N, C-alpha and C positions, 0 to 999 in steps of 0.2 A: 269597667264594670266590676272587675275583681276588687278594686279599691272600695267600691260602695258596698260590696258584700261584707267587708270588714269594718264598714262604717268609717272609712277614711276618706276624708275631703282633701283632694290634691290641690295644691295652689300652683303647681307647675307640672306640666307634662308636654314634652316635645319629643317628637320622633323624627329622625332623619334617616333616609334610606339611600345608600350609595351603591354602585355596582361597578364592577371592573369588567369591560368588554374588549374585544379585539374586533375592530370594524372592517377587517379585510374581506369577509364574506359579504357584508352589507354593501360594500363598494365594488364587489366582484373581482377582487384581486386574488383571493385565495378561498376557493369553495370548501377546503378541508377544515377551516376555522368555523366554530359554531357562530351564528349570527347574534345569539342572545348573550346575556351576561354570564361571565364565567365564575363571578363571586359576588356576594352581597355583604354589605355591613349595615347594621341597624345601630344607630346612636340614640340613646334614651336619656333625657334629663327629666328626672322626677323629683318632686319635693312635696312635703306635707308637714305643717308645724306639729310638733310633739309627737311624730310618728318615728320609730326607730329605723335606722338604715336596714336593719335585718327584715323588718315587715315590708319596707319598700322593694327590697331585692326580692322578697318572696312573691310579692305582687307582680313584679316584672318576669320572674321566672315562670310563674303560672301563665301570664300572657304569652310569653314565647312559646310554650308548649301547646297552647290552644289557639294560636293565631291561625286564621283561615288563610292568610298570606305567607307568613313566615314558616310555619310548620311544615307545609307540603314542600317548600323549596329546600328544606334540610335534606330531603330525600334524594335531591338530584344535584345539589352543588353545595360548596362550603359556605356557611353563614357564619358571621361574626356579630355578636351583640356586645355592645359597650354601654354600660350604665354609669350615668354620673348622677349621684344623689346631691341635690342642692337645697 
């Protein structure tokens, strides 16, 4: 949506979300370990012909700050964003 606000037509947008968990609580082995993810990593591949890397990074940065998924998670666990301009 942010790209559209700038008039940018993306020809590539892929988002992969990975998490690191310790399953001992889910398996009933150690209840002191949180059952959910301990950290998350968002990998983003984005591309648009004739658009600067700077603007593409700005679009991704804005999306990170306004994401209804990622932004709330930053308040409770470490989040890593990796951006690959293609």
